[in-house]
LODO-627431 format. One record per residue (C-alpha): residue in three letters; x, y, z. Coordinates in steps of 0.2 Angstrom, whole numbers, always signed. Each point is the difference from the previous one (the first is absolute). Example, Ala and Ser with C-alpha at 12.3 -4.5 7.8 and 13.67 -1.06 7.14 Angstrom:
2
REC:ALA:+62:-22:+39
REC:SER:+6:+17:-3
END
This chain:
399
REC:UNK:+276:+107:+36
REC:UNK:-4:+7:+18
REC:UNK:-9:-13:+11
REC:UNK:-14:+12:+3
REC:UNK:-3:+3:-18
REC:UNK:+1:-19:-3
REC:UNK:-13:-3:+13
REC:UNK:-12:+14:-7
REC:UNK:+2:-7:-18
REC:UNK:-3:-18:+6
REC:UNK:-16:+6:+8
REC:UNK:-6:+9:-15
REC:UNK:+3:-15:-11
REC:UNK:-10:-10:+13
REC:UNK:-15:+12:-1
REC:UNK:+1:+0:-19
REC:UNK:-1:-19:-2
REC:UNK:-10:-5:+15
REC:UNK:-16:-10:-2
REC:UNK:-13:+11:+8
REC:UNK:-15:-10:-7
REC:UNK:-8:-14:+9
REC:UNK:-9:-16:-6
REC:UNK:-19:+0:+2
REC:UNK:-15:-11:-4
REC:UNK:-3:+3:-19
REC:UNK:-19:+4:-3
REC:UNK:-11:+0:-15
REC:UNK:+7:-17:-6
REC:UNK:-10:-9:-13
REC:UNK:+0:-19:-2
REC:UNK:-4:-13:-14
REC:UNK:+1:-19:-1
REC:UNK:+0:-13:-13
REC:UNK:-16:-5:+8
REC:UNK:-12:+4:+15
REC:UNK:-15:-9:+7
REC:UNK:-14:+11:-4
REC:UNK:-19:-1:+1
REC:UNK:-8:-7:+10
REC:UNK:+16:+2:+10
REC:UNK:+10:+16:+1
REC:UNK:+18:-4:+3
REC:UNK:+8:+12:-12
REC:UNK:+18:+5:-2
REC:UNK:-4:+18:+5
REC:UNK:-5:-6:+17
REC:UNK:+18:-3:+4
REC:UNK:+5:+19:-1
REC:UNK:-15:+9:+5
REC:UNK:+0:-3:+19
REC:UNK:-16:-10:+0
REC:UNK:+0:-12:+15
REC:UNK:+16:+8:+7
REC:UNK:+0:+9:+17
REC:UNK:+14:+12:-4
REC:UNK:+2:+4:+19
REC:UNK:+3:-18:+6
REC:UNK:+6:-8:-16
REC:UNK:-14:-13:+2
REC:UNK:-10:-7:-15
REC:UNK:-17:-7:-1
REC:UNK:-4:-18:-3
REC:UNK:-14:+4:-12
REC:UNK:+6:-2:-18
REC:UNK:-13:+8:-11
REC:UNK:+4:+18:-3
REC:UNK:+16:-1:+10
REC:UNK:+12:-12:-8
REC:UNK:+6:-6:-17
REC:UNK:-2:-18:-6
REC:UNK:+4:-7:-18
REC:UNK:-12:-11:-9
REC:UNK:+11:-16:+2
REC:UNK:-8:-15:-8
REC:UNK:-17:+5:+8
REC:UNK:-6:+13:-13
REC:UNK:+3:+3:-18
REC:UNK:+12:+6:-6
REC:UNK:+11:-12:+10
REC:UNK:+15:+9:+7
REC:UNK:+11:-12:+10
REC:UNK:+16:+10:-1
REC:UNK:-6:+18:+4
REC:UNK:+9:+16:+0
REC:UNK:-5:+17:+8
REC:UNK:+7:+17:-6
REC:UNK:+1:+16:+10
REC:UNK:+0:+18:-8
REC:UNK:+7:+12:+13
REC:UNK:-5:+15:-11
REC:UNK:+18:+7:-2
REC:UNK:+18:-4:+2
REC:UNK:+5:-4:+18
REC:UNK:+15:-6:+9
REC:UNK:-8:-16:+8
REC:UNK:+7:-5:+16
REC:UNK:-11:-14:+5
REC:UNK:-17:-9:-2
REC:UNK:-11:-4:+14
REC:UNK:-12:-15:-3
REC:UNK:-15:-7:+9
REC:UNK:-3:-18:-7
REC:UNK:-17:-7:-4
REC:UNK:-10:+0:+16
REC:UNK:-17:-8:-3
REC:UNK:-4:-7:+17
REC:UNK:-18:-8:+0
REC:UNK:+4:-13:-4
REC:UNK:+18:+1:+1
REC:UNK:+6:+0:-18
REC:UNK:+17:+10:+2
REC:UNK:+9:-14:-9
REC:UNK:-6:+9:-16
REC:UNK:+13:+13:+4
REC:UNK:+16:+3:-10
REC:UNK:+16:-8:+6
REC:UNK:+15:+3:-12
REC:UNK:+0:+15:-10
REC:UNK:+12:+8:-13
REC:UNK:-1:+19:+1
REC:UNK:+3:+9:-16
REC:UNK:+0:+19:-5
REC:UNK:+1:+12:-14
REC:UNK:+0:+19:-3
REC:UNK:-12:-2:-15
REC:UNK:-12:-13:-7
REC:UNK:+10:+2:-17
REC:UNK:+15:-7:+9
REC:UNK:+2:-18:+7
REC:UNK:-3:-4:+18
REC:UNK:+17:-4:+9
REC:UNK:+1:-12:+15
REC:UNK:+4:+10:+16
REC:UNK:-3:-13:+14
REC:UNK:-6:-18:+4
REC:UNK:-11:+0:+16
REC:UNK:-9:-13:+10
REC:UNK:-16:+5:+8
REC:UNK:-7:-8:+16
REC:UNK:-17:-8:+1
REC:UNK:-13:+13:+8
REC:UNK:-8:-6:+16
REC:UNK:-18:+2:-5
REC:UNK:-3:+12:+15
REC:UNK:-4:+19:+0
REC:UNK:+8:+5:+17
REC:UNK:+19:-1:-4
REC:UNK:+11:+9:-12
REC:UNK:+7:-14:-11
REC:UNK:+8:+11:-14
REC:UNK:+18:-3:-6
REC:UNK:+12:+12:-7
REC:UNK:+12:-4:-14
REC:UNK:+14:+11:-6
REC:UNK:+0:+5:-19
REC:UNK:+12:+14:-1
REC:UNK:-4:+5:-18
REC:UNK:-6:+14:-10
REC:UNK:-16:-3:-11
REC:UNK:-18:+5:-3
REC:UNK:-7:-18:-4
REC:UNK:+2:-15:+11
REC:UNK:-4:-18:-5
REC:UNK:-3:-15:+12
REC:UNK:+3:-16:-9
REC:UNK:-7:-13:+12
REC:UNK:+9:-16:+0
REC:UNK:-10:-10:+12
REC:UNK:-12:+1:+15
REC:UNK:-3:-9:+16
REC:UNK:-9:-14:-8
REC:UNK:-18:+7:-2
REC:UNK:-14:-7:-10
REC:UNK:-4:+3:-18
REC:UNK:+17:+7:-4
REC:UNK:-7:+16:+9
REC:UNK:+14:+13:+5
REC:UNK:-4:+17:+8
REC:UNK:+5:+14:+11
REC:UNK:-8:+12:+12
REC:UNK:+10:+16:-1
REC:UNK:+16:+7:-7
REC:UNK:+9:+16:+4
REC:UNK:+15:+7:-7
REC:UNK:+12:+12:+9
REC:UNK:+11:+12:-9
REC:UNK:+3:+18:-5
REC:UNK:-5:+9:-16
REC:UNK:+13:+2:-14
REC:UNK:-13:+6:-13
REC:UNK:-17:-1:+7
REC:UNK:-15:+12:-1
REC:UNK:-2:+14:+12
REC:UNK:-12:-5:+13
REC:UNK:-13:+10:+9
REC:UNK:-5:+10:-16
REC:UNK:-17:+8:+1
REC:UNK:-11:+11:-10
REC:UNK:+1:+19:+5
REC:UNK:-12:+6:-13
REC:UNK:-10:-5:-15
REC:UNK:-11:+9:-12
REC:UNK:-15:-12:+1
REC:UNK:-5:-18:+3
REC:UNK:-15:-9:-9
REC:UNK:-16:+0:+11
REC:UNK:-17:-8:-2
REC:UNK:+5:-15:+10
REC:UNK:+16:-5:-8
REC:UNK:+16:-3:+10
REC:UNK:+14:+6:-10
REC:UNK:+9:+12:+12
REC:UNK:+17:+7:-3
REC:UNK:+6:-9:+16
REC:UNK:+0:-16:-10
REC:UNK:+15:+7:-10
REC:UNK:+12:-2:+14
REC:UNK:-6:-14:+11
REC:UNK:+5:-15:-11
REC:UNK:-18:-5:-3
REC:UNK:-1:-9:-17
REC:UNK:+19:-3:-2
REC:UNK:+4:-18:-2
REC:UNK:+15:-11:-1
REC:UNK:+14:+7:-11
REC:UNK:-8:+17:-2
REC:UNK:-16:-6:-9
REC:UNK:-16:+9:+4
REC:UNK:-18:-5:+2
REC:UNK:-11:+5:-15
REC:UNK:-17:-4:+9
REC:UNK:-8:+7:+11
REC:UNK:+6:+18:-1
REC:UNK:-9:+4:+16
REC:UNK:+13:-1:+14
REC:UNK:+15:-2:-11
REC:UNK:+0:+16:-12
REC:UNK:-3:+18:+0
REC:UNK:-12:+9:-12
REC:UNK:-5:+18:+0
REC:UNK:-18:+6:-1
REC:UNK:+2:+6:-19
REC:UNK:-13:+12:-5
REC:UNK:-10:-2:+15
REC:UNK:-5:-18:-1
REC:UNK:-12:-5:+14
REC:UNK:-2:+17:+7
REC:UNK:+18:+2:+3
REC:UNK:+10:+16:-4
REC:UNK:+5:+4:-18
REC:UNK:+19:-3:+0
REC:UNK:+8:+6:-16
REC:UNK:+17:+3:+8
REC:UNK:+4:-17:+9
REC:UNK:+14:-1:+11
REC:UNK:+7:-11:+15
REC:UNK:+12:+6:+13
REC:UNK:+10:-13:+9
REC:UNK:+8:+2:+18
REC:UNK:+16:-10:+2
REC:UNK:+0:+3:+19
REC:UNK:+16:+10:+0
REC:UNK:+12:+8:-12
REC:UNK:+9:-14:-10
REC:UNK:+13:+0:-14
REC:UNK:-11:-6:-14
REC:UNK:+6:-13:-12
REC:UNK:-14:-8:-10
REC:UNK:-19:-2:-1
REC:UNK:-9:-16:-5
REC:UNK:-17:+3:-8
REC:UNK:-14:-13:-4
REC:UNK:-13:+8:-11
REC:UNK:-18:-2:+2
REC:UNK:-3:-19:-4
REC:UNK:-19:-3:+1
REC:UNK:-2:-15:-12
REC:UNK:-18:-7:+2
REC:UNK:-6:+8:-11
REC:UNK:+16:+8:-6
REC:UNK:+0:+18:+5
REC:UNK:+18:+3:+0
REC:UNK:-2:+16:-11
REC:UNK:-4:+8:+16
REC:UNK:+18:-1:+4
REC:UNK:+13:+15:+0
REC:UNK:+8:+4:-17
REC:UNK:+11:+14:+5
REC:UNK:+4:+8:+17
REC:UNK:+12:+13:+7
REC:UNK:+9:-5:+16
REC:UNK:+4:+14:+12
REC:UNK:+8:+0:+18
REC:UNK:-1:+12:+15
REC:UNK:+3:+2:+18
REC:UNK:-19:+4:+4
REC:UNK:-16:-9:-5
REC:UNK:-6:+17:-6
REC:UNK:+15:+4:-10
REC:UNK:+10:+8:-8
REC:UNK:+5:-14:-11
REC:UNK:+14:-2:-12
REC:UNK:-2:-10:-16
REC:UNK:+11:-16:-2
REC:UNK:-7:-3:-18
REC:UNK:-14:-6:-10
REC:UNK:-2:-19:-2
REC:UNK:-10:-12:-12
REC:UNK:-9:-15:+7
REC:UNK:-5:-15:-10
REC:UNK:-18:-6:+1
REC:UNK:-2:-14:+12
REC:UNK:-4:-17:-8
REC:UNK:-15:-5:+11
REC:UNK:+9:-15:+5
REC:UNK:+5:-6:+17
REC:UNK:+14:-13:-5
REC:UNK:+13:+12:-6
REC:UNK:+11:+14:+7
REC:UNK:-5:+16:-10
REC:UNK:+7:+13:+12
REC:UNK:+12:+13:-6
REC:UNK:+14:+7:+9
REC:UNK:+6:+19:-2
REC:UNK:+16:+8:+6
REC:UNK:-3:+14:+13
REC:UNK:+18:+1:+6
REC:UNK:+1:+18:-7
REC:UNK:-13:+6:+12
REC:UNK:+11:+0:+15
REC:UNK:-8:-2:+17
REC:UNK:-19:+3:+3
REC:UNK:-14:-5:+11
REC:UNK:-15:+3:-12
REC:UNK:-2:-7:-18
REC:UNK:-14:+7:-11
REC:UNK:-7:-9:-15
REC:UNK:-8:+13:-12
REC:UNK:-9:-10:-12
REC:UNK:+0:+7:-18
REC:UNK:-10:-13:-10
REC:UNK:-8:-17:+0
REC:UNK:+0:-14:-13
REC:UNK:-18:+5:-5
REC:UNK:+8:+15:-8
REC:UNK:-5:+14:+12
REC:UNK:+13:+13:+3
REC:UNK:-4:+8:+17
REC:UNK:+14:+13:-2
REC:UNK:-6:+7:-16
REC:UNK:-19:-2:+5
REC:UNK:-2:-11:-16
REC:UNK:-12:-13:+8
REC:UNK:-9:-13:-11
REC:UNK:-13:-4:+13
REC:UNK:+3:-19:-3
REC:UNK:-4:-10:+15
REC:UNK:-2:+15:+11
REC:UNK:+18:+5:-2
REC:UNK:+5:-12:+14
REC:UNK:+18:-2:+4
REC:UNK:+9:-11:+12
REC:UNK:+15:-10:+6
REC:UNK:+2:-17:+9
REC:UNK:+16:+2:+11
REC:UNK:+15:+11:+3
REC:UNK:+16:-4:+9
REC:UNK:+15:+12:+3
REC:UNK:+18:-5:+3
REC:UNK:+14:+9:+8
REC:UNK:+16:+5:-9
REC:UNK:+12:-12:+9
REC:UNK:+15:+5:-10
REC:UNK:+15:+2:+12
REC:UNK:+18:+5:-4
REC:UNK:+11:-15:-5
REC:UNK:+12:-4:+15
REC:UNK:+15:+6:-9
REC:UNK:-7:+16:-5
REC:UNK:-7:+3:+18
REC:UNK:+17:-5:+7
REC:UNK:+9:+13:-11
REC:UNK:-12:+13:+5
REC:UNK:+1:-4:+18
REC:UNK:+19:+0:+0
REC:UNK:+1:+17:-10
REC:UNK:-12:+8:+13
REC:UNK:+11:-7:+14
REC:UNK:+16:+5:-7
REC:UNK:-6:+18:-3
REC:UNK:-7:+0:+18
REC:UNK:+18:-5:+6
REC:UNK:+9:+13:-10
REC:UNK:-12:+14:+7
REC:UNK:+4:-6:+17
REC:UNK:+19:+0:-3
REC:UNK:-1:+17:-8
REC:UNK:-9:+7:+16
END
């Protein structure tokens, strides 16, 4: 093999297998714990992942615990929980490089001894699979001041969606209290939802003082740990159309929603949570059948991917009722349109057969899109690369 050809081939192989992605702070994380100190306090697990109390610019953290930190119930409040665990849902599969931890920083009076010390970190790709230990870490006691960055970073180097902190002990605090201020995971997506999705167009949204806009379909509002979804209130967490002109809104007998993915992406799957209003149970307002179409412009033209059937939501916020549909045959597109054919009240908008039950409302709770991450197997890619390179070499020799 000529030296110049070998160098060129080596360069092409390097490009093929180079890692061009970079780890970033994972956002939209959900947290749950075996216990949390609630009313009249507000030291909830979710406080550890929502940035409350954290100055992102300086890395400092407040010393005020309520609304900003998590604390277990210990032996202070029933049910007692002297050996707590806290769980994190990253919202998708990530190659997790590290975790950055701000320990419990209650400073007036200084009660930072309530912070965790030795922690076993476990991870899994699914709640149906067991958690597997990935690291044992020791977290220093926080200083109880709000003018220094006391965070610590620990390597994890694992691929997972869910992470568990099994807290072994703390720094000797009272009442078996154990807590944290903030937790951030750093990594890169393996199979995570497309971020930055927005609503390009919608046929209607319910009026008359309600707050069920289409924007709530793509902002994560209502989505809980393990892909559960709130059942109440629907306002601020779900989309509902105006039906047959409820509250002075437009008559909407051809409901649709168009999503803007932000750029053209190679579509893989869509995850849909149907309309889940459960108090009272009004889940018959959910979509029964819809057609999914894709295009390169918000106004079309659109190409149909297929017609899909959605289950009626349970009106329950403790289960994952989302459905995942394959869109890999759609190829690349920036805009996805849902043309809603019917609801679970029996109205068919496409045929015009409306039964006028419950104003012919139709709605959804949440929608997430995933890219098609399929890549050639290394052997296949290498063979293709070698074939192309050899052909190029022969052409040069012939010339």
